[in-house]
MARBA-3410 file (N, C-alpha, C, O; in Angstrom, 1 decimal):
253
112.7,91.3,54.3,111.8,90.8,55.1,111.1,89.2,54.8,110.6,88.9,53.7 ~ 111.1,88.5,55.9,111.1,87.3,55.3,109.8,86.9,54.3,108.9,87.3,55.1 ~ 109.3,86.5,53.4,108.4,86.5,52.5,107.4,85.4,52.5,107.1,84.6,51.6 ~ 106.9,85.3,53.9,105.6,84.4,54.2,104.9,85.1,54.6,105.5,85.9,55.3 ~ 103.6,85.4,54.8,102.4,85.9,55.6,101.7,85.1,55.3,101.4,84.3,54.4
101.2,85.7,57.0,100.4,84.9,58.0,98.6,85.8,58.0,98.5,87.0,58.3 ~ 97.6,84.9,57.4,96.3,85.7,57.3,95.2,85.1,57.9,94.7,84.0,57.6 ~ 94.7,86.0,58.8,93.2,85.3,59.3,92.0,85.6,58.2,91.9,86.4,57.3 ~ 91.1,84.8,58.7,89.9,85.2,57.8,89.8,85.2,56.1,89.1,85.9,55.4 ~ 90.8,84.0,55.7,91.4,84.2,54.4,90.0,84.0,53.4,89.9,84.5,52.3
89.1,83.2,53.8,88.0,82.4,53.2,87.3,83.6,52.3,87.2,83.4,51.1 ~ 86.9,84.6,52.8,86.1,85.4,51.5,86.8,87.3,52.1,87.8,87.4,52.8 ~ 86.2,88.2,51.6,86.3,89.2,51.2,87.6,89.5,51.2,88.3,89.1,50.2 ~ 88.5,90.6,52.5,89.6,91.3,52.8,90.8,90.0,52.4,91.7,90.0,51.6 ~ 90.4,89.1,53.2,91.1,88.0,53.7,91.4,87.1,52.6,92.1,86.1,52.7
90.8,87.3,51.8,91.0,86.4,50.3,91.6,87.2,49.7,92.7,86.8,49.3 ~ 91.3,88.5,49.2,91.8,89.3,47.4,93.7,89.6,48.5,94.7,89.7,47.8 ~ 93.7,89.8,49.6,95.3,89.8,50.5,95.9,88.4,50.1,97.0,88.3,49.7 ~ 95.2,87.3,50.3,96.1,86.0,50.3,96.3,86.0,48.5,97.5,85.7,48.2 ~ 95.3,86.4,47.3,95.8,86.7,46.2,96.7,87.1,45.8,97.4,86.6,44.9
96.9,88.5,46.5,97.3,89.5,46.0,98.9,89.5,46.5,99.7,90.1,45.8 ~ 99.1,88.9,47.5,100.6,88.8,48.3,100.8,87.3,47.1,101.9,87.4,46.5 ~ 100.3,86.7,46.9,100.9,85.3,46.3,101.1,85.9,44.7,102.0,85.6,43.9 ~ 100.3,86.7,44.5,100.6,87.4,43.1,101.9,87.8,42.9,102.6,87.7,41.9 ~ 102.3,88.6,44.2,104.1,89.3,44.2,104.8,88.3,44.7,105.9,88.8,45.1
104.7,86.7,44.8,105.7,85.8,45.4,106.2,85.8,47.1,107.2,85.7,47.8 ~ 104.6,86.1,47.2,104.5,85.9,48.9,104.3,84.6,49.2,103.2,84.4,48.6 ~ 104.7,83.2,50.0,104.1,82.5,50.5,103.2,82.9,51.9,103.4,83.7,52.8 ~ 102.3,82.0,51.6,101.0,82.2,52.5,100.7,80.6,53.3,100.8,79.4,53.0 ~ 100.3,81.7,54.8,99.4,80.9,55.9,98.5,81.5,56.2,98.5,82.6,56.8
97.1,80.4,55.3,95.6,81.4,55.6,95.0,80.5,56.4,95.2,79.3,56.3 ~ 94.2,81.1,57.1,93.3,80.7,58.2,92.2,81.2,58.0,91.9,82.3,57.7 ~ 91.4,79.7,58.4,89.8,80.4,58.5,88.9,79.1,59.3,89.4,78.1,59.7 ~ 87.7,79.4,59.5,87.0,78.3,59.8,86.2,77.4,58.9,85.5,76.5,59.1 ~ 86.4,77.8,58.0,85.1,77.0,56.5,86.3,76.1,55.7,87.0,76.5,54.8
86.4,75.0,56.3,87.7,74.2,56.0,88.0,74.0,54.3,89.1,74.2,53.8 ~ 86.6,73.7,53.5,86.3,73.3,52.2,86.9,74.7,51.7,87.9,74.6,51.0 ~ 86.4,75.9,51.8,86.9,77.0,51.1,88.4,77.8,51.4,88.9,78.8,50.8 ~ 88.8,77.2,52.0,90.6,77.4,52.9,91.4,76.1,51.8,92.4,76.6,51.2 ~ 91.2,74.9,51.5,91.5,74.5,50.4,91.3,74.3,49.7,91.9,73.4,49.1
90.0,75.2,48.8,89.6,75.5,47.9,90.5,76.7,46.9,90.9,76.8,45.7 ~ 90.4,77.4,47.9,91.9,78.9,48.3,93.2,78.4,47.9,93.8,78.8,47.0 ~ 93.5,77.7,48.4,94.9,77.4,48.8,95.3,76.5,47.6,96.4,76.5,47.1 ~ 94.4,75.9,47.2,94.8,74.7,45.6,95.0,75.8,44.5,95.9,75.8,43.7 ~ 94.1,76.7,44.5,93.8,77.9,43.5,95.1,78.8,43.2,95.6,79.4,42.2
95.2,78.7,44.5,96.5,80.2,44.8,98.0,79.2,44.3,98.8,79.7,43.5 ~ 98.2,77.9,44.8,99.5,77.3,44.3,99.0,76.9,42.9,100.2,76.9,42.8 ~ 98.6,76.6,42.2,97.9,76.4,40.8,98.5,77.7,39.9,99.3,77.5,39.0 ~ 98.0,78.9,40.4,97.9,80.0,39.6,99.4,80.8,39.7,100.1,81.2,38.8 ~ 99.7,81.0,41.4,101.3,81.7,41.6,102.1,80.7,41.7,103.3,81.1,41.9
102.0,79.3,41.7,103.2,78.8,41.9,104.1,78.9,43.8,105.2,78.4,44.1 ~ 103.4,79.6,44.5,104.1,79.6,45.8,103.2,79.0,46.6,102.0,78.7,46.4 ~ 104.2,78.6,48.2,103.7,77.6,49.1,102.2,78.1,49.6,101.9,79.2,49.4 ~ 101.6,77.6,50.1,100.4,77.8,50.5,100.1,76.9,51.7,99.8,75.8,51.3 ~ 100.2,77.1,53.1,100.1,76.1,54.1,98.8,76.8,54.7,98.8,77.9,55.0
97.7,76.1,54.9,96.2,76.4,55.3,96.1,75.7,57.0,96.5,74.6,57.2 ~ 95.6,76.5,57.9,95.0,76.3,59.0,93.8,76.5,59.7,93.3,77.6,59.9 ~ 93.1,75.4,60.3,91.7,75.3,60.0,91.3,75.7,61.3,91.8,74.8,62.0 ~ 90.8,76.3,61.9,90.6,76.6,63.2,89.5,78.3,63.6,89.5,79.4,63.1 ~ 88.9,78.0,64.6,88.2,79.7,64.6,88.5,80.8,66.0,88.0,80.6,67.1
89.1,81.6,65.6,90.0,82.3,66.1,89.5,83.0,67.5,90.3,83.6,68.3 ~ 88.0,82.7,67.6,87.8,82.7,69.1,88.2,81.7,70.2,87.7,81.8,71.3 ~ 88.7,80.9,70.1,89.1,79.8,70.5,90.4,79.6,70.9,91.2,78.9,70.2 ~ 90.8,80.1,72.1,91.9,80.5,72.6,93.3,79.4,72.5,94.5,79.7,72.2 ~ 92.4,78.0,72.8,93.2,77.0,73.1,93.7,76.2,71.7,94.8,75.7,71.5
92.8,76.4,70.7,93.0,75.7,69.2,94.3,76.4,68.4,95.3,76.1,67.7 ~ 93.7,77.6,69.0,94.5,78.9,68.1,96.1,78.8,68.5,97.0,78.9,67.7 ~ 96.4,78.5,69.8,97.3,78.4,70.3,98.2,77.2,70.2,99.4,77.2,70.2 ~ 97.5,76.2,70.2,97.7,74.9,69.4,98.3,74.5,67.8,99.3,73.9,67.4 ~ 97.3,75.3,67.2,97.5,74.8,65.8,98.5,75.7,65.3,99.0,75.5,64.2
98.9,77.0,66.1,99.8,78.1,65.3,101.4,77.2,65.5,102.3,77.1,64.7 ~ 101.3,76.5,66.9,102.6,75.9,67.7,103.1,74.9,67.0,104.2,74.4,67.2 ~ 101.9,74.3,66.0,102.5,73.2,65.7,102.6,73.6,64.2,102.5,72.7,63.4 ~ 102.8,74.8,63.7,103.4,74.9,62.4,105.1,74.3,62.4,105.9,74.4,63.4 ~ 105.4,73.7,61.3,106.9,73.5,60.9,107.2,74.4,61.5,106.6,75.5,61.6
108.8,74.2,62.0,110.3,75.0,62.2,110.4,76.3,61.1,110.6,77.5,61.4 ~ 110.2,75.7,59.8,110.6,76.0,59.1,109.7,77.2,58.3,110.1,78.1,57.5 ~ 108.4,76.7,58.8,107.5,78.1,58.1,107.3,79.0,59.1,106.9,80.2,58.9 ~ 107.7,78.6,60.1,107.8,79.8,61.4,109.0,80.7,61.3,108.8,81.9,61.5 ~ 110.4,80.1,60.8,111.4,81.1,60.5,111.4,81.5,59.2,112.5,81.6,58.5
109.9,82.0,58.4,109.5,82.5,57.5,108.8,83.2,57.6,108.8,83.8,56.5 ~ 108.0,83.7,58.3,106.9,84.4,58.2,107.4,85.9,59.1,107.8,85.9,60.2 ~ 107.1,86.8,58.3,107.2,88.3,57.8,106.2,89.2,58.6,106.3,90.2,59.3 ~ 105.2,88.5,58.3,103.7,89.6,57.9,102.5,88.6,58.6,102.2,87.5,58.2 ~ 101.8,89.4,59.8,100.5,88.9,60.1,99.7,90.1,59.8,100.0,91.2,60.1
98.6,89.7,58.9,96.8,90.3,59.2,96.1,89.7,59.5,95.6,88.7,59.1 ~ 95.9,90.6,60.3,94.9,90.3,61.5,93.4,90.4,60.7,92.7,91.4,61.0 ~ 93.1,89.7,60.1,91.4,90.2,58.9,90.4,89.8,59.6,89.5,90.6,59.5 ~ 90.2,88.2,60.6,89.4,87.9,60.7,88.2,88.8,61.1,88.8,89.9,61.3 ~ 87.1,89.0,61.4,86.2,90.2,62.1,84.7,90.0,61.0,84.6,89.6,59.8
83.8,90.2,61.8,82.6,90.4,61.7,81.8,91.7,62.9,82.2,92.4,63.8 ~ 80.7,91.6,62.4,79.3,92.9,62.4,78.1,92.1,62.8,77.7,91.9,61.7 ~ 77.3,91.4,63.6,76.4,90.7,63.8,74.8,91.3,64.6,74.4,91.2,65.7 ~ 74.5,91.9,63.6,72.9,92.3,63.8,73.4,94.1,64.0,74.6,94.5,64.1 ~ 72.3,94.8,64.0,72.1,96.6,64.4,71.1,97.0,64.7,70.0,96.7,64.1
71.2,97.8,65.6,70.3,98.3,66.8,70.2,98.9,67.5,71.3,99.4,67.7 ~ 69.3,99.3,68.5,69.5,99.5,69.9,70.1,99.0,70.8,70.1,97.8,70.9 ~ 70.6,99.6,71.5,71.7,98.5,72.6,70.7,98.0,74.0,71.4,97.3,74.7 ~ 69.8,98.2,74.4,68.3,98.1,74.7,68.0,96.2,74.0,67.7,95.1,74.6 ~ 68.2,96.5,72.8,67.3,95.3,72.2,68.3,94.2,71.2,68.1,93.5,70.3
69.5,94.6,71.9,70.8,93.9,71.7,70.6,92.1,72.0,70.1,91.6,73.1 ~ 71.1,91.5,71.1,71.3,89.8,71.3,72.5,90.0,72.2,73.3,90.9,72.0 ~ 72.6,89.1,73.4,73.4,88.9,73.7,74.2,87.9,73.1,75.4,88.1,73.4 ~ 74.0,87.1,72.6,75.1,86.1,71.2,75.8,87.0,70.3,76.9,86.9,69.8 ~ 75.1,87.8,70.2,75.6,88.7,68.5,76.9,89.7,69.5,78.1,89.5,69.3
76.5,90.6,70.5,77.5,90.7,71.1,78.9,90.0,71.7,79.9,90.6,72.1 ~ 78.7,88.9,71.7,79.9,87.7,72.3,80.6,87.4,71.3,81.8,87.6,71.2 ~ 79.7,87.0,70.2,80.3,86.8,68.7,81.4,88.1,68.1,82.6,88.0,67.9 ~ 80.7,89.2,68.0,81.7,90.7,67.9,83.2,90.2,68.6,84.3,90.0,68.1 ~ 82.6,90.1,69.7,83.7,90.6,71.0,84.9,89.6,70.7,86.0,89.8,70.3
84.5,88.7,70.9,85.5,87.1,70.9,86.0,87.0,69.4,87.2,86.6,69.2 ~ 85.3,87.3,68.5,86.0,87.6,67.1,87.2,88.6,67.1,88.4,88.6,67.1 ~ 86.2,89.6,67.1,87.1,90.9,66.8,88.1,91.6,67.6,89.0,92.3,67.1 ~ 87.9,91.3,69.2,88.9,91.6,69.7,89.4,90.4,70.4,90.6,90.7,70.7 ~ 89.2,89.3,70.9,89.6,88.4,71.7,90.6,87.3,70.8,91.5,86.7,71.2
90.0,87.5,69.4,90.7,86.4,68.1,91.9,87.3,67.7,92.9,86.8,67.4 ~ 91.8,88.8,67.7,92.7,89.2,67.2,94.1,89.0,68.5,95.3,88.7,68.2 ~ 93.7,89.2,69.5,94.3,88.7,70.7,95.1,87.9,70.7,96.3,88.0,71.0 ~ 94.4,86.7,70.3,94.9,85.3,70.3,95.7,85.0,69.5,96.7,84.3,69.8 ~ 95.5,85.3,68.4,96.4,85.5,67.1,97.8,86.0,67.6,98.9,85.5,67.8
97.5,86.8,67.6,98.5,87.9,67.8,99.6,87.1,68.8,100.7,86.7,68.4 ~ 99.1,86.9,70.2,99.9,86.5,70.8,100.3,85.3,70.8,100.9,84.9,71.8 ~ 100.0,84.5,69.6,100.7,83.0,69.0,101.6,83.4,68.2,102.7,82.8,68.3 ~ 101.5,84.4,67.2,102.6,84.7,66.0,103.7,86.0,66.4,104.9,86.0,66.0 ~ 103.1,87.0,67.4,104.4,88.0,67.4,105.9,87.2,68.0,106.9,87.9,68.0
106.0,85.8,68.6,107.0,86.0,69.1,108.0,85.0,67.7,109.2,84.9,67.8 ~ 107.3,84.4,66.5,108.0,84.1,65.8,108.7,85.4,65.1,109.8,85.4,64.5 ~ 108.0,86.8,65.2,108.7,87.8,65.0,109.2,88.6,65.1,109.5,89.6,64.4 ~ 109.6,88.4,66.5,110.3,88.5,67.4,111.4,87.7,66.9,112.4,88.4,66.6 ~ 111.6,86.7,66.7,112.8,85.7,66.6,113.1,85.7,65.0,114.0,85.0,64.5
112.1,86.6,64.1,113.1,86.6,63.2,113.2,87.8,63.0,112.9,88.2,61.9 ~ 113.5,88.7,64.2,114.4,90.3,64.1,113.5,90.9,63.4,113.8,91.5,62.4 ~ 112.2,90.9,63.8,111.5,91.8,63.1,110.1,91.7,61.9,109.9,90.6,61.5 ~ 109.6,92.6,61.6,108.3,92.4,61.0,106.9,93.2,60.9,106.8,94.3,61.5 ~ 105.9,92.5,60.2,104.8,94.0,60.4,103.8,93.2,60.7,103.7,92.0,60.3
102.4,93.9,61.9,101.0,93.2,61.9,100.4,94.5,61.2,100.4,95.7,61.3 ~ 99.9,93.8,60.7,98.2,94.7,60.2,97.0,94.5,60.7,96.5,93.3,60.8 ~ 96.5,95.3,61.1,95.7,95.2,61.6,94.0,95.8,60.9,93.8,97.0,60.6 ~ 93.2,95.0,60.8,91.9,95.3,59.7,90.9,95.8,60.6,90.1,95.1,61.3 ~ 91.0,97.6,60.6,90.0,97.7,61.9,88.8,98.0,60.7,88.6,97.3,59.7
88.2,99.2,61.0,87.1,100.3,60.3,86.6,101.4,60.6,86.5,101.6,61.8 ~ 86.2,102.2,60.1,85.3,103.4,60.2,84.7,103.4,61.5,84.7,104.4,62.3 ~ 84.2,102.1,61.8,83.2,102.1,63.5,84.4,102.2,64.3,84.1,102.4,65.5 ~ 85.8,102.2,64.2,86.6,102.2,65.2,87.2,103.5,65.2,88.1,103.8,66.0 ~ 86.8,104.5,64.3,87.0,106.4,64.9,85.8,106.5,64.7,86.0,107.3,63.8
84.5,106.3,64.8,83.5,107.1,64.6,82.4,106.3,65.4,82.8,105.1,65.5 ~ 81.0,106.4,66.3,80.1,105.7,66.5,79.1,106.2,65.5,79.0,107.4,65.2 ~ 78.1,105.1,64.8,77.1,105.2,64.6,75.6,104.6,65.3,75.3,103.9,66.2 ~ 74.5,105.4,64.3,73.3,104.5,65.1,73.4,102.9,64.9,73.9,102.3,64.0 ~ 72.8,102.4,66.0,72.8,101.1,65.6,74.1,99.9,65.7,74.1,98.7,65.5
75.3,100.9,66.1,76.5,100.1,65.8,76.9,99.7,67.1,77.3,98.6,67.2 ~ 76.9,100.6,68.2,77.1,100.2,69.5,78.4,99.3,69.8,79.5,99.8,70.2 ~ 78.0,97.7,69.6,78.9,97.3,70.1,79.9,96.5,69.2,80.9,95.9,69.6 ~ 79.5,96.6,67.8,80.5,96.8,66.9,81.6,97.6,67.0,82.7,97.3,67.2 ~ 80.9,98.8,66.9,81.6,99.8,67.0,83.0,100.0,68.3,84.1,100.5,68.2
82.1,99.3,69.5,82.9,98.9,70.3,84.4,98.3,70.0,85.5,98.6,70.3 ~ 83.7,97.6,69.4,85.0,96.1,68.7,86.1,97.0,68.4,87.3,97.1,68.8 ~ 85.2,97.7,67.3,86.8,97.7,66.4,87.3,99.3,67.1,87.9,100.0,66.3 ~ 87.1,99.9,68.2,87.5,101.0,68.8,88.9,100.3,69.4,90.0,100.7,69.4 ~ 88.5,99.0,69.9,89.0,98.2,70.5,90.6,97.9,69.8,91.7,98.1,70.2
89.9,97.4,68.4,91.1,97.0,67.3,92.0,98.7,67.3,93.2,98.7,67.2 ~ 91.2,99.7,67.3,92.1,100.6,66.6,93.2,100.7,68.0,94.5,100.8,67.8 ~ 92.7,100.8,69.5,93.3,101.0,70.7,94.7,99.8,70.9,95.8,99.8,71.5 ~ 94.2,99.1,70.0,95.5,97.6,70.3,96.8,97.9,69.5,97.9,98.0,70.0 ~ 96.3,97.8,68.2,97.0,99.0,67.2,98.0,99.8,67.5,99.1,99.7,67.2
97.4,101.0,68.6,98.1,101.8,69.2,99.4,101.3,70.2,100.5,101.9,70.3 ~ 99.0,100.2,71.0,99.1,99.9,71.9,100.5,98.7,71.3,101.6,98.5,71.7 ~ 99.7,97.9,70.1,101.1,97.2,69.9,102.2,98.1,69.4,103.4,97.9,69.8 ~ 101.9,98.9,68.6,103.0,99.6,68.4,104.0,99.9,69.0,105.1,99.9,68.5 ~ 103.9,100.3,70.2,104.3,100.8,71.4,105.4,99.9,72.1,106.6,100.1,72.3
104.4,98.5,72.3,105.2,97.5,72.9,106.4,96.7,71.5,107.4,96.1,71.8 ~ 106.0,96.9,70.4,106.6,96.4,69.6,107.9,97.0,68.7,108.4,96.7,67.6 ~ 108.0,97.9,69.5,108.9,99.3,68.5,110.1,98.9,68.5,110.6,99.1,67.3 ~ 111.0,98.3,69.4,112.0,98.3,70.4,112.3,96.6,69.2,113.5,96.2,69.0 ~ 111.5,96.0,68.7,111.4,94.5,68.2,111.3,94.3,66.1,111.1,93.4,65.4
111.4,96.2,66.0,111.4,96.2,64.7,110.0,94.9,64.3,110.0,93.7,64.0 ~ 109.1,95.9,64.7,107.9,95.2,64.2,107.2,96.7,63.9,107.2,97.7,64.6 ~ 106.9,96.5,62.9,105.6,97.7,62.1,104.5,97.1,62.5,104.1,96.0,62.2 ~ 103.8,98.2,63.2,102.3,98.0,63.3,101.5,99.0,62.5,101.7,100.2,62.7 ~ 100.4,98.5,61.5,99.4,99.7,60.8,97.9,99.1,60.9,97.5,98.0,60.4
97.4,100.0,61.5,95.8,100.2,61.5,95.2,100.2,59.8,95.7,101.1,59.1 ~ 94.5,99.6,59.3,93.6,100.1,58.3,91.7,99.6,58.7,90.8,98.8,59.1 ~ 91.9,101.0,58.4,90.2,101.7,58.6,89.0,101.7,57.5,88.5,102.7,57.2 ~ 88.6,100.6,57.0,88.0,100.8,55.7,86.3,101.8,56.4,85.7,101.8,57.4 ~ 86.2,102.4,55.2,84.6,102.6,55.1,83.7,101.9,54.6,84.0,100.7,54.5
82.2,102.3,53.9,81.3,100.9,53.4,82.4,99.8,52.1,83.1,100.1,51.1 ~ 82.2,99.0,52.6,82.9,97.9,51.4,82.0,96.6,51.2,81.4,96.1,52.1 ~ 82.2,96.2,49.8,81.0,95.8,49.2,81.3,94.0,49.3,81.2,93.4,48.3 ~ 81.6,93.4,50.3,81.9,92.0,51.0,80.9,90.7,51.5,79.7,91.0,51.4 ~ 81.0,90.0,51.8,80.5,89.5,52.9,79.7,89.8,54.1,79.0,89.0,54.7
79.9,91.0,54.6,80.3,91.5,55.4,78.6,92.3,55.9,78.3,92.6,57.1 ~ 77.8,92.4,54.8,76.4,93.0,55.5,75.2,91.9,55.3,74.1,92.0,55.6 ~ 75.8,90.9,54.6,75.2,89.6,54.2,75.1,89.2,55.9,74.0,89.1,56.4 ~ 76.2,89.0,56.6,76.9,88.2,58.1,75.7,89.3,58.9,74.7,88.9,59.5 ~ 76.0,90.4,58.9,75.4,91.5,60.0,73.8,91.1,60.0,73.2,90.9,61.0
73.2,91.1,58.6,71.6,91.0,58.9,71.4,89.9,58.4,70.4,89.8,57.7 ~ 72.3,88.6,58.7,71.7,87.3,59.3,71.7,86.2,58.1,71.7,84.9,58.3 ~ 71.7,86.9,56.4,71.9,85.7,55.4,70.6,86.7,55.1,69.7,86.1,54.5 ~ 70.2,88.3,55.3,69.0,88.6,54.3,69.8,89.0,53.2,70.6,89.9,53.3 ~ 69.7,88.2,52.1,70.6,89.3,51.2,70.1,90.7,50.3,71.0,91.5,49.9
68.7,90.8,50.0,67.9,92.0,49.9,68.3,93.3,50.8,68.7,94.4,50.3 ~ 68.3,92.9,52.2,68.7,94.0,52.7,70.2,94.4,52.9,70.6,95.6,52.8 ~ 71.1,92.9,53.2,72.1,93.4,52.4,72.9,94.6,51.3,73.8,95.5,51.4 ~ 72.0,94.2,50.4,72.3,94.5,48.9,72.2,95.9,48.9,73.0,96.6,48.3 ~ 71.0,96.5,49.8,70.3,98.0,49.8,71.4,98.9,50.5,71.4,100.1,50.4
72.4,98.3,51.1,73.6,99.0,51.9,74.4,99.7,50.8,75.4,100.4,50.9 ~ 73.9,99.3,49.9,75.2,100.0,48.9,74.5,100.4,47.1,74.9,100.6,46.0 ~ 73.3,100.4,47.9,72.6,101.2,46.4,72.9,102.4,46.6,73.0,103.0,47.6 ~ 73.0,102.9,45.2,73.3,104.4,44.7,74.5,104.9,44.8,74.7,106.1,44.7 ~ 75.4,104.0,45.1,76.8,104.3,45.2,77.6,103.5,44.4,77.2,102.6,43.6
79.2,103.9,44.9,80.0,102.6,44.4,81.0,102.4,45.8,81.8,103.2,46.2 ~ 80.9,101.3,46.3,81.2,101.2,47.4,82.9,100.3,47.4,83.3,99.8,46.5 ~ 83.4,100.4,48.6,85.0,99.5,48.3,84.8,98.4,47.6,83.8,98.0,47.2 ~ 85.8,97.9,47.5,86.1,96.4,47.0,87.5,95.5,47.9,88.5,95.7,48.4 ~ 86.7,94.4,47.6,87.6,93.7,49.0,89.3,94.3,48.1,90.2,94.7,48.8
89.4,94.2,47.0,90.9,94.3,45.9,91.7,95.7,47.1,92.7,95.6,47.8 ~ 90.7,96.9,47.0,91.3,98.0,47.4,91.5,98.3,48.6,91.8,99.4,49.1 ~ 91.4,96.7,49.4,91.8,97.2,50.5,93.2,95.9,50.4,94.3,96.4,50.7 ~ 93.2,94.8,50.1,94.4,94.1,49.6,95.3,95.3,49.2,96.3,95.6,49.8 ~ 94.9,96.1,48.2,96.1,97.0,47.6,96.9,97.9,48.3,98.0,98.5,48.2
95.5,98.0,49.7,96.2,99.2,50.4,96.7,98.2,51.6,97.5,98.6,52.5 ~ 96.4,97.2,51.6,97.9,96.7,52.9,99.0,96.0,52.2,100.0,95.6,52.8 ~ 98.8,95.9,50.7,100.3,95.4,50.1,101.1,96.7,50.3,102.2,96.7,50.6 ~ 100.5,97.8,49.9,101.3,99.1,49.9,101.8,99.1,51.4,103.0,98.7,51.6 ~ 101.3,99.4,52.1,101.9,99.9,53.4,103.0,98.6,53.9,104.0,98.7,54.6
102.5,97.4,53.3,103.7,96.3,54.0,105.1,96.1,53.0,105.9,95.2,53.2 ~ 105.1,96.9,52.3,106.1,97.0,50.8,107.0,98.8,51.4,108.0,99.2,50.7 ~ 106.6,99.5,52.4,107.2,100.4,52.2,108.2,100.4,52.4,108.4,99.2,52.6 ~ 109.8,101.3,52.5,110.8,101.2,53.0,111.1,100.7,54.4,110.3,101.3,55.2 ~ 111.8,99.8,55.0,112.4,99.8,56.1,112.2,100.6,57.2,111.6,100.5,58.3
112.8,101.7,56.6,112.5,103.3,57.6,111.0,103.8,57.9,110.6,104.6,58.8 ~ 110.3,103.2,57.0,109.0,103.8,56.5,107.6,103.1,57.7,107.6,101.8,57.8 ~ 106.9,103.5,58.1,105.7,102.3,58.9,104.7,103.3,58.4,105.1,104.4,58.2 ~ 103.2,103.0,58.2,102.0,103.7,57.9,101.4,103.5,58.9,100.8,102.4,58.9 ~ 101.5,104.3,59.9,100.9,103.6,61.7,99.3,103.5,61.1,98.7,102.5,61.3
98.6,104.6,60.5,96.9,104.3,60.1,95.7,105.1,59.3,95.1,106.2,59.5 ~ 95.5,103.9,58.2,95.4,104.2,57.1,93.6,104.3,57.6,93.2,103.4,58.2 ~ 92.7,105.4,57.2,91.8,105.4,57.0,90.7,105.4,55.2,90.1,106.4,55.1 ~ 90.6,104.6,54.4,90.1,104.9,53.5,88.4,104.5,53.0,87.6,103.6,53.3 ~ 88.3,105.2,52.5,86.6,105.0,52.6,86.5,105.4,50.7,87.3,106.1,50.1
85.4,104.8,50.2,84.7,105.1,49.0,84.2,106.9,48.8,83.7,107.6,49.7 ~ 84.5,107.1,47.7,84.4,108.5,47.4,83.3,109.2,47.7,83.4,110.4,47.9 ~ 82.1,108.4,47.8,81.2,109.1,48.0,80.6,109.0,48.9,79.4,109.3,49.0 ~ 81.6,108.6,50.2,81.7,108.5,51.6,82.2,109.5,52.3,83.4,109.7,52.1 ~ 81.4,110.7,53.4,82.5,111.7,53.8,82.5,111.0,55.5,83.5,111.4,56.2
81.7,110.3,56.0,81.9,109.6,57.4,81.3,108.6,57.4,80.7,108.1,56.5 ~ 81.5,108.0,58.6,80.1,107.1,58.7,79.0,106.9,58.3,78.5,105.8,57.9 ~ 78.3,108.2,58.4,76.9,108.5,58.3,76.3,109.5,57.2,75.2,110.0,57.2 ~ 77.4,109.8,56.3,77.2,110.4,55.1,78.5,109.8,54.2,79.7,109.8,54.0 ~ 76.7,109.2,53.7,77.0,109.1,52.1,76.4,109.9,50.8,75.1,110.0,50.8
77.0,110.4,49.9,76.1,110.1,49.0,75.9,109.4,47.7,76.7,108.7,47.2 ~ 74.7,109.7,47.4,73.8,108.2,47.1,73.0,109.0,45.8,72.1,109.8,46.1 ~ 73.5,108.7,44.5,73.2,109.8,43.6,72.3,109.2,42.5,71.9,109.8,41.6
END
């Protein structure tokens, strides 16, 4: 497989951990994100530490025209080397009953988690086809498997990612393109800070009393999936902290 990987939402959390782990193992990177300073800082660190090529793309996955333009402007040499796409960009905003929902929050989640994944996939898949194969790894959530109180629209968006992973697998199997869906449970990243709109104390309380997943756990899972033999595909991976039995059952000792 070509050893260049395209990672969305690379400036924090799972995306940042994936960027570092793949680079450590010799992969060249295309990393994307909305926060330009963070993106460039990460690229500089990775180049210095691992000696791989890093190409940065500063865009918002919600903007279809921008996604299409920026990706199409990649040098042909880089397009020819892309072997993996990790659709990681995503977020939850707010939590509560659907009748108290904030429309802007709904739009942010649907536009990022569903439309953004579609826009980036639509732009990158032609390169994988031209390169005679590849691998798409979609970062979903336990919220794409189960629905929990207050999760309504976020859960719906991640159920869509789960369905799109299945659909992509059907559409792309004849092109030698693998598709893996990774569904993490409770993980300590910026996720809860964003969900609770910067309230650090509330975000921290989500993880009180148990050991949550860390970003590196998901990066290692993605790397394992990506490095299976050519004849092996891990279709769907649900990964939880040991203290979590379901979306709603957590043992806090």
